[in-house]
ROGUVEX-718534 format. One line per field, with one value per residue (C-alpha): residue in one letter; x, y, z. Coordinates in pm, 1 decimal. Each point is the difference from the previous one (the first is absolute). Last residue first. Example, Ala and Ser with C-alpha at 12.3 -4.5 7.8 and 13.67 -1.06 7.14 Angstrom:
! ROGUVEX-718534
rolo	[S | A]
px	[1367.0 | -137.0]
py	[-106.0 | -344.0]
pz	[714.0 | 66.0]
***
This chain:
! ROGUVEX-718534
rolo	[X | X | X | X | X | X | X | X | X | X | X | X | X | X | X | X | X | X | X | X | X | X | X | X | X | X | X | X | X | X | X | X | X | X | X | X | X | X | X | X | X | X | X | X | X | X | X | X | X | X | X | X | X | X | X | X | X | X | X | X | X | X | X | X | X | X | X | X | X | X | X | X | X | X | X | X | X | X | X | X | X | X | X]
px	[-1004.1 | 112.9 | -46.1 | -13.2 | 153.9 | -110.8 | 211.1 | -11.4 | 331.3 | -60.9 | -297.0 | 215.3 | 259.8 | -246.0 | -121.6 | 330.0 | 87.8 | -311.5 | 59.2 | 385.4 | -20.4 | 347.8 | 269.3 | 6.2 | -99.1 | 60.1 | -198.0 | 79.4 | -237.6 | -173.4 | -274.8 | -296.7 | 157.7 | -101.3 | -340.2 | -175.0 | 281.2 | -44.5 | -369.7 | 32.3 | 203.5 | -257.5 | 147.2 | 320.1 | 226.3 | 189.7 | 357.8 | 294.0 | 283.8 | 224.0 | 339.0 | 135.1 | -289.9 | -115.0 | 119.9 | 332.1 | -238.6 | 78.9 | -339.1 | 41.0 | -295.6 | -335.6 | -16.5 | -340.9 | -168.9 | -86.0 | -137.9 | 36.4 | 21.3 | 73.7 | -199.5 | 56.0 | -62.5 | 305.8 | 193.5 | -87.0 | 190.2 | 22.8 | -41.7 | 48.9 | -90.1 | 147.5 | -123.3]
py	[910.0 | 346.2 | 6.3 | 351.7 | 27.3 | 292.7 | 231.1 | 67.5 | -79.0 | -305.8 | -134.9 | 30.8 | -203.8 | -248.9 | -28.3 | -72.9 | -246.5 | -202.2 | -0.3 | -108.1 | -357.4 | -50.5 | 113.3 | 354.8 | 227.0 | 349.4 | 223.1 | 239.6 | 22.6 | 311.1 | 34.3 | 35.6 | -225.7 | -330.6 | 65.5 | -189.6 | -254.2 | -61.7 | -21.2 | -246.4 | -199.0 | -43.4 | -201.2 | -163.4 | 72.0 | -301.2 | 142.4 | 73.3 | 164.5 | 265.3 | 138.6 | 253.5 | 201.3 | 77.5 | -219.9 | -243.7 | -305.9 | -273.5 | -60.1 | -167.8 | -260.4 | -91.3 | 248.4 | -26.7 | 340.1 | 267.2 | 357.1 | 340.2 | 374.2 | 164.1 | 322.7 | 342.3 | 145.6 | 217.3 | -272.3 | -233.6 | -342.0 | -261.3 | -394.4 | -318.9 | -312.9 | -338.2 | -351.3]
pz	[-530.7 | 76.6 | 383.9 | 107.1 | 363.6 | 194.0 | 253.6 | 343.1 | 56.0 | 261.6 | -222.2 | -300.7 | 174.4 | 133.4 | -372.1 | -124.8 | 296.0 | -94.0 | -367.4 | 33.2 | -176.7 | -85.1 | -258.7 | -24.5 | -340.8 | -30.8 | -244.9 | -287.6 | -285.7 | 76.0 | 236.1 | -207.6 | -257.9 | 148.3 | 78.2 | -304.1 | -3.9 | 383.6 | -48.6 | -294.3 | 194.9 | 279.4 | 316.5 | 61.4 | -311.4 | -157.4 | 11.2 | -216.8 | 135.9 | -140.8 | 92.0 | -214.1 | -70.3 | -386.1 | -262.1 | 39.3 | 58.9 | 225.1 | 200.4 | 309.5 | 35.5 | 199.4 | 280.9 | 154.2 | 9.5 | 249.3 | -49.2 | 180.8 | -39.5 | 320.0 | 82.9 | 177.5 | -348.0 | 29.3 | 167.4 | -264.3 | 54.7 | -272.9 | 105.2 | -135.6 | 219.1 | -125.5 | 61.4]
***
């Protein structure tokens, strides 16, 4: 399981989605490190909202849903689930 995040301090939001890692992508285009994953949730929703925050996110190995929601709660921020 992977957890992908982007922090939006100006919005007081954390963008969040998860996926199951399936392979490392070896392609020179775009980012240096790429990971293919099966999205947990609605992939159409993910594609529909992807560009509203830009392309750069950080992916972590592990199911970090509970800690992310706890952090957002402690900060008074909202978690936006994008898938």
